[in-house]
C-alpha positions in Angstrom: 10.8 2.0 0.7 11.5 5.2 -1.3 8.3 6.6 -2.9 9.9 6.8 -6.3 10.9 3.1 -6.1 7.5 2.2 -4.8 5.8 4.0 -7.8 8.1 2.2 -10.2 7.3 -1.2 -8.8 3.6 -0.5 -8.2 2.4 -2.6 -11.2 4.2 -5.6 -9.9 3.2 -5.0 -6.3 -0.5 -4.4 -6.9 -1.4 -8.0 -6.7 0.6 -8.5 -3.5 -1.1 -5.4 -2.0 -4.5 -7.0 -2.9 -3.5 -10.2 -1.1 -2.3 -8.3 2.0 -5.4 -6.0 2.2 -8.3 -7.8 0.6 -10.7 -5.0 1.3 -8.9 -2.7 -1.2 -10.8 -2.7 -4.5 -9.2 -2.6 -7.9 -10.4 1.0 -8.1 -8.6 1.7 -4.9 -5.4 0.2 -6.2 -5.8 2.2 -9.4 -6.3 5.5 -7.5 -3.3 4.7 -5.2 -1.1 4.4 -8.3 2.0 3.7 -6.3 1.7 6.5 -3.9 2.6 5.5 -0.3 0.4 8.1 1.3 -2.6 7.1 -0.7 -2.1 3.4 0.2 -1.7 4.3 3.9 -4.9 6.4 3.7 -6.9 3.6 2.1 -5.6 1.1 4.8 -6.9 3.5 7.4 -10.2 4.0 5.7 -11.0 0.3 4.8 -9.7 -1.2 8.1 -10.3 1.6 10.6 -6.6 1.7 11.5 -4.9 4.7 13.1 -2.4 6.5 10.8 0.5 5.1 12.9 -0.8 1.6 12.7 -1.4 1.9 8.9 2.1 3.3 8.4 3.5 0.4 10.4 1.6 -2.2 8.4 2.8 -0.5 5.2 6.5 -0.5 6.4 6.4 -4.2 7.4 4.7 -5.1 4.1 7.0 -3.0 1.9 10.1 -4.2 3.6 9.6 -7.5 1.8 10.1 -5.8 -1.6 13.4 -3.9 -0.9 16.2 -4.8 -3.3 
């Protein structure tokens, strides 16, 4: 998903991100603020994933929200 679209939809997607990655806190989600790289970084941090794995998880998750 294009980063600009992701930022625009972030308020709607925050709840879905929280369901997908329950270890992310509300503060994490506020800091992420719709920035893909920040979300990928938090997935790496909270779940101990490699960057490639976190990117893949993000891609699979975000593909559900494409128009």
